[in-house]
C-alpha positions as CSV (number, residue, x, y, z in Angstrom):
1,X,-103.9,22.0,10.1
2,X,-102.3,24.9,11.9
3,X,-98.9,25.7,9.8
4,X,-96.3,28.4,10.1
5,X,-94.2,28.8,7.2
6,X,-90.7,29.9,7.9
7,X,-88.9,31.4,5.3
8,X,-86.0,34.1,3.8
9,X,-88.7,35.9,1.6
10,X,-92.3,35.7,0.3
11,X,-91.2,34.7,-2.7
12,X,-93.3,32.7,-5.5
13,X,-92.8,29.4,-4.5
14,X,-93.9,30.5,-0.8
15,X,-96.4,32.5,-1.6
16,X,-98.1,29.6,-4.2
17,X,-97.9,27.0,-1.2
18,X,-99.4,29.9,1.6
19,X,-102.3,29.7,-1.5
20,X,-103.1,26.3,-2.0
21,X,-102.6,25.4,2.2
22,X,-105.6,27.3,2.6
23,X,-107.6,26.4,-0.1
24,X,-106.7,23.1,1.2
25,X,-108.8,24.2,4.4
26,X,-105.0,24.6,6.6
27,X,-104.7,28.0,8.5
28,X,-101.4,28.9,7.4
29,X,-99.4,32.4,8.8
30,X,-95.8,33.2,7.5
31,X,-92.3,34.3,9.9
32,X,-89.4,35.8,7.8
33,X,-86.4,34.7,9.4
34,X,-85.5,38.3,10.0
35,X,-83.7,37.0,12.5
36,X,-82.9,34.2,14.6
37,X,-84.8,35.5,17.4
38,X,-87.7,36.6,15.5
39,X,-87.8,33.4,14.7
40,X,-88.4,31.8,17.9
41,X,-90.6,34.6,19.1
42,X,-93.2,34.1,16.2
43,X,-93.2,30.3,16.7
44,X,-94.0,30.7,20.0
45,X,-96.3,33.2,19.7
46,X,-97.7,31.3,16.4
47,X,-97.8,28.0,18.3
48,X,-98.1,25.7,15.2
49,X,-99.2,22.3,14.6
50,X,-96.3,21.7,11.8
51,X,-93.4,24.4,10.6
52,X,-92.4,23.8,6.8
53,X,-89.4,26.1,5.5
54,X,-90.2,26.6,1.2
55,X,-87.4,28.8,1.1
56,X,-84.9,29.5,3.7
57,X,-81.3,30.2,3.0
58,X,-80.5,30.5,7.5
59,X,-80.4,27.6,9.9
60,X,-83.6,27.0,12.0
61,X,-82.7,27.6,15.8
62,X,-82.7,24.7,17.6
63,X,-85.3,26.0,20.3
64,X,-87.3,26.1,17.1
65,X,-87.2,22.7,15.6
66,X,-86.6,21.1,19.2
67,X,-90.1,22.7,20.0
68,X,-91.9,22.1,17.0
69,X,-92.0,19.7,14.1
70,X,-90.0,21.4,11.2
71,X,-89.6,20.4,7.7
72,X,-87.2,21.9,5.1
73,X,-87.7,21.6,1.3
74,X,-84.2,21.4,0.0
75,X,-83.8,21.7,-3.8
76,X,-82.2,18.7,-4.3
77,X,-82.2,15.4,-4.6
78,X,-81.7,13.1,-1.4
79,X,-78.3,13.1,-0.2
80,X,-77.6,16.9,-1.5
81,X,-76.2,19.4,0.8
82,X,-75.4,22.7,0.6
83,X,-76.6,26.4,-0.6
84,X,-76.1,26.1,-4.6
85,X,-77.9,23.1,-5.3
86,X,-79.1,24.3,-8.3
87,X,-76.1,26.0,-9.7
88,X,-74.3,22.9,-9.5
89,X,-77.0,21.0,-11.7
90,X,-76.9,23.2,-14.1
91,X,-73.2,24.0,-14.1
92,X,-72.4,20.3,-14.5
93,X,-75.2,19.4,-17.2
94,X,-76.9,16.8,-14.2
95,X,-79.8,14.9,-16.6
96,X,-82.0,14.3,-13.5
97,X,-82.5,16.4,-10.1
98,X,-84.6,16.1,-7.1
99,X,-86.4,18.1,-4.4
100,X,-86.2,16.6,-0.8
101,X,-88.5,17.7,2.5
102,X,-86.7,16.9,5.5
103,X,-86.7,17.6,9.0
104,X,-84.8,20.1,10.3
105,X,-81.5,18.5,12.8
106,X,-78.3,20.8,14.0
107,X,-76.5,19.4,11.0
108,X,-78.3,21.4,8.1
109,X,-80.0,19.5,4.9
110,X,-78.9,16.1,6.8
111,X,-82.3,15.5,8.7
112,X,-84.4,12.2,8.0
113,X,-86.5,12.5,5.0
114,X,-90.6,12.9,5.1
115,X,-90.9,13.2,1.1
116,X,-89.0,13.7,-2.2
117,X,-89.3,14.0,-6.0
118,X,-87.5,13.5,-8.7
119,X,-87.4,14.5,-12.7
120,X,-85.8,14.9,-15.4
121,X,-83.7,18.3,-16.7
122,X,-83.4,19.2,-20.8
123,X,-80.7,19.0,-22.5
124,X,-80.4,22.7,-23.1
125,X,-79.6,24.4,-19.8
126,X,-82.4,26.1,-18.2
127,X,-82.2,29.5,-16.8
128,X,-81.8,28.5,-12.5
129,X,-84.7,31.1,-11.8
130,X,-86.9,29.0,-14.3
131,X,-85.7,25.5,-13.0
132,X,-86.5,26.9,-9.4
133,X,-90.0,28.3,-10.7
134,X,-91.2,25.4,-12.6
135,X,-89.9,21.2,-11.9
136,X,-88.5,22.8,-8.7
137,X,-91.8,24.3,-7.3
138,X,-93.8,21.4,-9.1
139,X,-92.0,18.9,-7.2
140,X,-91.7,21.0,-4.1
141,X,-95.5,21.6,-3.3
142,X,-95.6,17.5,-4.3
143,X,-93.4,16.9,-1.4
144,X,-95.2,19.6,0.8
145,X,-98.6,18.3,0.6
146,X,-97.3,14.6,1.6
147,X,-95.9,16.2,4.3
148,X,-98.9,17.4,5.6
149,X,-100.8,14.2,5.6
150,X,-97.7,12.5,6.9
151,X,-97.6,15.2,9.6
152,X,-101.4,13.8,10.4
153,X,-100.4,10.3,10.4
154,X,-99.2,9.3,14.4
155,X,-97.7,6.1,13.2
156,X,-95.6,7.9,10.2
157,X,-91.6,8.5,11.1
158,X,-89.4,9.5,9.2
159,X,-86.7,7.7,7.5
160,X,-83.3,8.4,7.8
161,X,-81.1,9.6,4.5
162,X,-78.5,6.2,4.4
163,X,-81.4,4.2,4.3
164,X,-83.5,5.3,1.7
165,X,-83.7,3.1,-1.4
166,X,-80.8,3.5,-3.8
167,X,-83.3,4.7,-6.5
168,X,-84.0,8.1,-4.5
169,X,-80.3,8.5,-4.9
170,X,-80.7,9.6,-8.4
171,X,-77.9,7.8,-10.9
172,X,-74.5,9.6,-9.4
173,X,-71.7,7.9,-8.7
174,X,-70.4,10.4,-6.2
175,X,-73.6,10.0,-4.3
176,X,-73.3,6.1,-3.7
177,X,-69.6,6.4,-3.2
178,X,-69.9,8.4,-0.5
179,X,-72.9,7.0,1.7
180,X,-75.9,9.1,0.4
181,X,-74.9,12.5,1.2
182,X,-72.5,15.1,-0.9
183,X,-72.0,18.5,0.8
184,X,-71.7,20.9,-2.1
185,X,-69.8,24.3,-1.0
186,X,-71.3,28.0,-2.1
187,X,-70.8,27.9,-5.7
188,X,-68.0,31.7,-5.7
189,X,-68.0,33.6,-9.0
190,X,-64.3,31.6,-9.3
191,X,-66.1,28.6,-10.0
192,X,-68.7,30.3,-12.7
193,X,-66.1,32.0,-14.1
194,X,-65.6,32.1,-18.2
195,X,-63.5,33.3,-21.5
196,X,-65.3,34.8,-24.7
197,X,-63.2,32.7,-26.4
198,X,-64.8,29.4,-25.0
199,X,-67.9,27.7,-26.7
200,X,-71.3,29.2,-26.5
201,X,-72.8,26.5,-24.8
202,X,-70.3,26.4,-22.2
203,X,-70.7,30.3,-21.4
204,X,-74.7,30.2,-22.1
205,X,-74.8,27.1,-19.4
206,X,-72.6,29.5,-17.0
207,X,-74.4,32.4,-16.8
208,X,-78.1,30.5,-16.6
209,X,-76.6,28.7,-13.6
210,X,-76.4,32.1,-12.1
211,X,-79.6,33.3,-13.4
212,X,-81.3,35.3,-11.8
213,X,-78.5,36.0,-8.6
214,X,-75.4,36.4,-8.6
215,X,-74.8,36.5,-12.3
216,X,-71.1,36.2,-13.8
217,X,-68.3,38.4,-13.6
218,X,-67.6,39.2,-17.0
219,X,-65.8,42.2,-19.3
220,X,-67.3,44.1,-22.1
221,X,-66.1,46.8,-23.9
222,X,-63.5,47.4,-21.4
223,X,-66.1,47.9,-18.1
224,X,-66.4,45.1,-15.4
225,X,-69.7,43.5,-15.4
226,X,-72.1,41.2,-13.8
227,X,-74.1,38.7,-16.8
228,X,-77.6,37.8,-17.2
229,X,-80.2,36.7,-20.0
230,X,-77.7,34.5,-21.7
231,X,-79.1,33.3,-25.2
232,X,-77.1,31.5,-28.0
233,X,-76.7,33.9,-31.4
234,X,-76.5,33.3,-34.8
235,X,-73.9,34.9,-35.7
236,X,-70.5,33.6,-36.6
237,X,-67.3,34.9,-37.1
238,X,-66.9,37.7,-34.6
239,X,-63.7,38.3,-32.5
240,X,-64.2,36.6,-28.8
241,X,-65.6,39.6,-26.9
242,X,-66.4,41.4,-29.4
243,X,-69.7,43.7,-29.5
244,X,-71.4,42.7,-32.9
245,X,-74.9,43.8,-32.4
246,X,-77.8,45.2,-29.8
247,X,-81.6,44.1,-30.6
248,X,-84.4,45.1,-28.2
249,X,-81.9,46.0,-24.7
250,X,-79.7,43.2,-25.7
251,X,-75.9,43.0,-27.1
252,X,-74.3,40.5,-29.0
253,X,-71.0,39.2,-28.3
254,X,-68.5,37.2,-30.4
255,X,-67.7,33.5,-28.5
256,X,-65.2,30.7,-29.2
257,X,-67.4,29.4,-31.9
258,X,-70.1,31.9,-32.5
259,X,-72.0,34.6,-30.4
260,X,-73.9,35.0,-27.1
261,X,-77.0,37.4,-26.9
262,X,-76.4,39.3,-23.3
263,X,-80.0,40.4,-22.4
264,X,-79.1,42.2,-18.9
265,X,-76.1,43.5,-17.0
266,X,-74.9,45.1,-13.8
267,X,-71.7,46.9,-13.4
268,X,-70.1,48.0,-9.8
269,X,-69.1,51.3,-11.8
270,X,-72.5,52.3,-13.1
271,X,-76.0,52.7,-12.1
272,X,-75.5,51.5,-8.8
273,X,-74.7,48.1,-9.5
274,X,-78.5,47.7,-10.8
275,X,-79.1,45.3,-13.6
276,X,-80.5,46.6,-16.1
277,X,-80.8,46.0,-20.1
278,X,-77.4,45.8,-21.4
279,X,-77.3,48.3,-23.8
280,X,-79.2,50.7,-21.0
281,X,-76.0,49.8,-19.2
282,X,-73.5,50.0,-21.5
283,X,-74.4,53.5,-22.8
284,X,-72.2,55.0,-25.0
285,X,-70.1,52.3,-25.3
286,X,-72.1,51.0,-28.0
287,X,-71.4,53.6,-30.3
288,X,-71.0,52.7,-33.2
289,X,-71.9,49.3,-32.7
290,X,-75.1,48.4,-34.9
291,X,-78.6,47.3,-34.6
292,X,-80.5,44.9,-35.5
293,X,-83.8,45.2,-35.7
294,X,-87.0,43.2,-36.6
295,X,-90.2,44.7,-37.3
296,X,-93.5,43.2,-35.3
297,X,-95.0,40.6,-38.7
298,X,-91.4,39.8,-40.2
299,X,-90.1,36.2,-39.9
300,X,-87.1,35.7,-37.5
301,X,-84.3,34.1,-39.7
302,X,-84.5,31.0,-36.9
303,X,-86.4,29.9,-34.2
304,X,-83.2,30.5,-32.2
305,X,-83.1,34.3,-33.3
306,X,-83.1,36.3,-30.2
307,X,-86.4,38.2,-30.0
308,X,-88.6,39.5,-27.2
309,X,-91.9,39.4,-29.4
310,X,-93.2,37.2,-32.1
311,X,-95.9,37.1,-34.0
312,X,-97.2,33.9,-35.6
313,X,-100.7,32.8,-37.7
314,X,-102.0,29.6,-37.7
315,X,-105.5,29.8,-39.9
316,X,-107.8,32.3,-38.0
317,X,-105.7,32.5,-35.2
318,X,-103.0,35.3,-34.3
319,X,-100.6,34.4,-31.8
320,X,-98.6,37.1,-30.2
321,X,-96.1,35.8,-27.4
322,X,-94.1,38.1,-25.4
323,X,-91.1,37.3,-23.0
324,X,-89.9,40.1,-21.0
325,X,-87.0,39.4,-18.4
326,X,-88.3,38.6,-14.9
327,X,-91.6,40.3,-16.5
328,X,-90.4,43.8,-15.7
329,X,-91.7,46.2,-18.9
330,X,-89.8,49.4,-19.6
331,X,-91.0,52.3,-21.6
332,X,-89.9,50.5,-24.9
333,X,-90.8,47.2,-23.8
334,X,-94.3,48.7,-23.6
335,X,-94.0,50.2,-27.3
336,X,-92.7,47.0,-29.0
337,X,-95.2,44.9,-26.9
338,X,-98.2,47.7,-29.0
339,X,-96.8,47.8,-32.0
340,X,-96.8,44.0,-31.9
341,X,-100.6,44.2,-31.1
342,X,-101.4,46.7,-34.0
343,X,-99.6,44.4,-36.2
344,X,-101.6,41.5,-35.2
345,X,-105.1,43.1,-34.5
346,X,-104.6,44.8,-38.6
347,X,-104.9,40.7,-39.7
348,X,-108.1,39.2,-40.7
349,X,-108.6,36.8,-38.0
350,X,-110.9,36.0,-35.8
351,X,-108.9,35.3,-32.6
352,X,-106.0,36.8,-31.2
353,X,-104.1,35.3,-28.3
354,X,-102.0,37.3,-26.6
355,X,-99.7,35.0,-24.5
356,X,-96.3,35.4,-21.6
357,X,-93.9,33.6,-21.1
358,X,-94.1,30.5,-18.9
359,X,-91.5,32.2,-16.1
360,X,-93.9,35.6,-15.9
361,X,-96.6,37.2,-17.6
362,X,-95.6,40.4,-16.5
363,X,-94.4,41.9,-13.2
364,X,-95.5,45.5,-14.7
365,X,-93.2,48.5,-14.8
366,X,-89.7,48.0,-14.8
367,X,-88.9,49.4,-11.2
368,X,-85.2,48.7,-12.2
369,X,-85.0,51.2,-15.2
370,X,-86.7,53.6,-13.0
371,X,-84.0,53.4,-10.0
372,X,-81.5,53.8,-12.0
373,X,-82.6,56.6,-14.2
374,X,-81.1,60.3,-13.9
375,X,-84.8,61.3,-13.0
376,X,-86.7,58.6,-11.7
377,X,-90.1,60.2,-11.4
378,X,-89.8,61.0,-15.0
379,X,-89.2,57.8,-15.8
380,X,-91.6,55.6,-14.0
381,X,-94.4,58.7,-15.2
382,X,-93.1,57.6,-18.9
383,X,-93.2,53.5,-17.9
384,X,-96.9,53.7,-16.6
385,X,-98.5,55.9,-19.8
386,X,-96.6,53.4,-21.8
387,X,-98.1,50.2,-20.1
388,X,-101.5,52.0,-20.4
389,X,-101.4,52.5,-24.4
390,X,-100.8,48.4,-24.3
391,X,-104.0,48.3,-22.0
392,X,-106.2,50.2,-23.8
393,X,-105.4,48.6,-27.0
394,X,-106.3,44.8,-25.2
395,X,-109.7,46.3,-24.1
396,X,-110.8,48.4,-27.3
397,X,-109.3,45.8,-29.6
398,X,-112.3,45.1,-31.7
399,X,-111.5,42.8,-34.9
400,X,-110.8,39.9,-32.8
401,X,-111.3,37.8,-29.8
402,X,-108.7,38.5,-27.4
403,X,-107.7,36.0,-25.0
404,X,-105.0,37.1,-22.1
405,X,-102.9,33.7,-21.7
406,X,-101.1,33.7,-18.4
407,X,-98.7,31.2,-18.5
408,X,-96.5,32.4,-16.0
409,X,-97.5,34.1,-13.0
410,X,-97.8,37.9,-12.7
411,X,-97.8,40.8,-10.1
412,X,-98.5,44.6,-9.7
413,X,-99.3,46.1,-13.0
414,X,-98.9,43.1,-14.9
415,X,-101.7,41.0,-13.0
416,X,-103.9,44.0,-14.9
417,X,-102.4,44.2,-17.8
418,X,-104.4,41.3,-19.8
419,X,-107.9,41.5,-17.9
420,X,-109.6,43.8,-20.6
421,X,-109.6,40.9,-23.0
422,X,-112.5,39.3,-23.8
423,X,-110.9,35.7,-21.9
424,X,-108.5,35.3,-19.4
425,X,-106.9,31.8,-19.6
426,X,-104.4,31.2,-16.7
427,X,-102.3,28.2,-16.4
428,X,-102.7,25.9,-13.0
429,X,-100.0,27.1,-10.5
430,X,-99.2,30.6,-11.3
431,X,-99.9,33.0,-8.9
432,X,-101.4,36.7,-9.4
433,X,-100.6,39.3,-7.3
434,X,-102.5,42.3,-7.4
435,X,-100.2,45.3,-6.6
436,X,-97.7,45.1,-4.3
437,X,-97.2,47.2,-1.1
438,X,-94.9,49.5,-3.2
439,X,-96.0,53.3,-2.1
440,X,-98.3,53.7,-5.6
441,X,-101.9,53.7,-6.5
442,X,-101.7,52.1,-9.5
443,X,-103.3,52.2,-13.2
444,X,-103.0,50.0,-15.8
445,X,-107.1,51.0,-16.4
446,X,-107.7,48.9,-13.4
447,X,-110.7,51.2,-11.8
448,X,-112.2,50.1,-15.8
449,X,-111.2,46.2,-15.8
450,X,-111.2,45.0,-12.2
451,X,-114.4,45.8,-11.1
452,X,-116.3,44.5,-13.9
453,X,-114.3,40.9,-13.4
454,X,-115.2,40.6,-9.9
455,X,-117.2,43.3,-8.6
456,X,-116.6,46.5,-6.5
457,X,-116.2,45.1,-3.0
458,X,-113.7,42.1,-4.3
459,X,-111.5,44.8,-6.5
460,X,-111.2,46.7,-3.3
461,X,-110.2,43.8,-1.1
462,X,-107.4,43.0,-3.6
463,X,-106.3,46.6,-4.0
464,X,-106.1,46.7,0.0
465,X,-104.8,43.5,0.8
466,X,-102.1,42.9,-1.6
467,X,-102.2,39.1,-1.2
468,X,-101.4,37.2,-3.9
469,X,-104.3,34.8,-5.4
470,X,-103.8,31.0,-7.0
471,X,-105.0,30.0,-10.3
472,X,-107.9,28.3,-8.5
473,X,-108.6,31.0,-6.6
474,X,-108.5,33.7,-9.6
475,X,-111.0,31.5,-11.6
476,X,-113.6,31.2,-8.8
477,X,-113.5,35.1,-8.0
478,X,-113.9,35.9,-11.7
479,X,-110.4,37.2,-12.2
480,X,-109.4,34.7,-14.5
481,X,-112.1,33.3,-16.8
482,X,-110.1,29.6,-17.4
483,X,-107.5,27.7,-15.8
484,X,-105.4,24.7,-18.3
485,X,-103.3,22.4,-16.7
486,X,-99.9,22.6,-15.5
487,X,-97.7,21.6,-17.6
488,X,-96.2,24.0,-20.4
489,X,-96.7,21.2,-23.3
490,X,-100.4,20.5,-21.6
491,X,-100.9,24.0,-21.4
492,X,-100.0,25.0,-24.8
493,X,-102.4,22.1,-26.3
494,X,-105.0,23.2,-24.8
495,X,-105.2,26.7,-25.2
496,X,-104.7,25.7,-29.0
497,X,-108.3,24.5,-28.4
498,X,-109.6,27.0,-26.6
499,X,-108.5,29.0,-29.4
500,X,-109.9,26.9,-32.0
501,X,-113.1,27.0,-30.4
502,X,-113.6,31.2,-30.1
503,X,-112.5,31.1,-33.6
504,X,-115.8,29.3,-34.9
505,X,-117.4,32.4,-36.9
506,X,-120.6,32.4,-35.0
507,X,-119.0,32.3,-31.6
508,X,-116.4,34.5,-32.7
509,X,-118.8,37.1,-34.2
510,X,-121.0,36.8,-30.8
511,X,-118.4,38.0,-28.8
512,X,-117.4,40.3,-31.0
513,X,-120.6,41.9,-31.1
514,X,-121.1,41.8,-27.3
515,X,-117.8,43.7,-26.8
516,X,-118.9,46.5,-29.5
517,X,-122.2,46.7,-27.4
518,X,-120.8,47.1,-24.2
519,X,-118.0,49.4,-24.7
520,X,-120.3,51.6,-26.6
521,X,-122.6,51.6,-23.7
522,X,-120.4,52.4,-21.3
523,X,-121.0,56.3,-20.2
524,X,-117.9,57.0,-18.7
525,X,-115.1,56.8,-21.6
526,X,-111.3,55.1,-20.7
527,X,-109.7,58.8,-20.5
528,X,-112.0,59.3,-17.5
529,X,-110.6,56.4,-15.7
530,X,-107.3,56.6,-16.7
531,X,-107.2,60.6,-15.7
532,X,-108.5,59.8,-12.9
533,X,-105.9,56.9,-12.0
534,X,-103.2,59.1,-13.4
535,X,-103.8,62.0,-11.1
536,X,-103.4,59.6,-8.3
537,X,-100.4,58.1,-9.5
538,X,-98.5,61.9,-9.9
539,X,-99.0,62.5,-6.7
540,X,-97.2,59.1,-5.9
541,X,-94.8,59.2,-8.5
542,X,-93.8,63.4,-8.2
543,X,-95.4,63.9,-4.5
544,X,-94.0,60.5,-3.3
545,X,-96.7,61.0,-0.9
546,X,-96.7,57.0,0.2
547,X,-93.2,56.0,0.2
548,X,-92.7,55.1,-3.8
549,X,-88.9,55.8,-4.1
550,X,-87.9,54.5,-0.5
551,X,-90.2,51.0,-1.3
552,X,-88.6,51.1,-5.2
553,X,-85.3,51.7,-3.5
554,X,-85.8,48.6,-1.3
555,X,-87.0,46.2,-3.4
556,X,-84.3,47.2,-6.2
557,X,-81.4,46.7,-4.0
558,X,-83.2,43.7,-2.2
559,X,-83.1,45.0,0.9
560,X,-84.0,42.5,3.6
561,X,-86.9,42.9,5.9
562,X,-86.6,44.4,8.9
563,X,-90.6,42.2,10.1
564,X,-92.4,40.5,9.1
565,X,-95.9,42.1,7.4
566,X,-99.0,41.6,9.6
567,X,-100.9,40.6,6.5
568,X,-99.0,37.8,6.9
569,X,-99.6,36.4,10.0
570,X,-102.2,34.2,10.9
571,X,-105.6,36.4,11.3
572,X,-109.1,36.1,10.6
573,X,-111.0,36.2,7.1
574,X,-111.0,39.9,6.1
575,X,-114.3,41.7,6.4
576,X,-116.3,43.1,3.6
577,X,-115.5,46.5,1.9
578,X,-118.3,48.7,1.1
579,X,-118.5,48.8,-2.6
580,X,-119.0,52.8,-2.0
581,X,-114.8,53.2,-1.1
582,X,-114.3,52.0,-4.6
583,X,-117.0,54.3,-5.9
584,X,-115.2,57.1,-4.0
585,X,-112.1,57.1,-6.4
586,X,-113.8,56.4,-9.8
587,X,-117.5,55.7,-10.8
588,X,-117.6,52.2,-11.2
589,X,-121.5,51.6,-11.3
590,X,-120.8,53.9,-14.3
């Protein structure tokens, strides 16, 4: 089927749908909702059999939905309407939620129903972005494929919302009372507001309902801020609003019944309103606020203690878990991860599992920190040098079999980060974006690792096209080795079983010997690959030859796109790329 995706942005869910539909044999194009006329013109040019809108904040023009079947994926159950569905669900502590696929009509979110799914929500308030990229995206994908199946059935007729069975409305009295429809307004800052005198759970819930956008207005140390990345603290006895301590970029603030960690802040009065690690934004206001460090191998005072990197050991397996907000890695994050890697590699284990969070494995260097720096070029250079050290540690780790566990999606240098591991194990449903169109050549030793996994021609194609790859697509081309189940708990069990198999002494010895022989047989040292990559990167970071400064600024400020990139339009398969193109930059054959 010829399917057009009309979206506000080519976000994670849209990328996942684009990959899955293409892999299912459909012809898929994308039209960004840059204007009503662009949506009309793009639809006419594509002339699709079906339009699906996985992520659309704008109204579909009547000229589109009256001409082509247009299905909206709404992140709420049947009867829920409005632009802040997930925000209200988290704020009000909904126990169940849903996703609905409905046909576009004149009134937003009011069309007949094509598909719906419901799911449970955890007791602890989830981050909005985690909820969206997890259960909501999973339910949306099921709805999308049900829509495609029904669109191919000439006998199918969508069901008006008022005729849907009661169980589809969830056990919400207000939905039943209002005849199956509940229009919720856009949630505003007055709806989200909190006071540090209130309980920690109340504060965390409100911040997580606004994470990653728009944050919640607050005041810290006299500075007006918007708060993000909230975690319950363990400290008690501080005055509400008092800065208690700092750790790994976050600050601990007293609340009415305890404390809360705030990992990221932005302020209209500082750093051009860019969202940054809290300690970076507060700067001199933290004078006198004590550090609360955790050595890489130390046991936290509680599993709930705030820390970005954790190490544990089970038998002959070492587990190094890291969780960086939105997967962004500044130089400090890289140094902490490198320290954790060195600690883990020094243990007498046979297997080392390097696992990112289910929200994101890594998205490479921290563009917000770079953009907010007084010396963006210098900050970018420091960031790329630091992440390269992590990549080198993974490639050269010889005492353990290294498994890079991509539990969450990855982008740019974050894709390349774990490719030097012995085994790359992805979770089903994640998306890998090998480098964005951001004006950078790329480093992370990718000219060493990527061609060795997928071959030089495929490596060059990935770099040139800058298109997302699904976990299954990555496995088919050799970018990843194993794909585990989608559910986080099932993936954790599967990953444990994989690590246990690799920890068999004979298996581990054979893998370590093969790696040592392979590295010893390299004619060109790793330093040469890095030097050549950095030579290219220096021209991008200091010379701005490819527009890195402007592209970075647009990314950080979330500037609206002005047109749909040509690579997302309907197009024939990309032609094969001669291997010589990649070898001309770096001697891959070596």
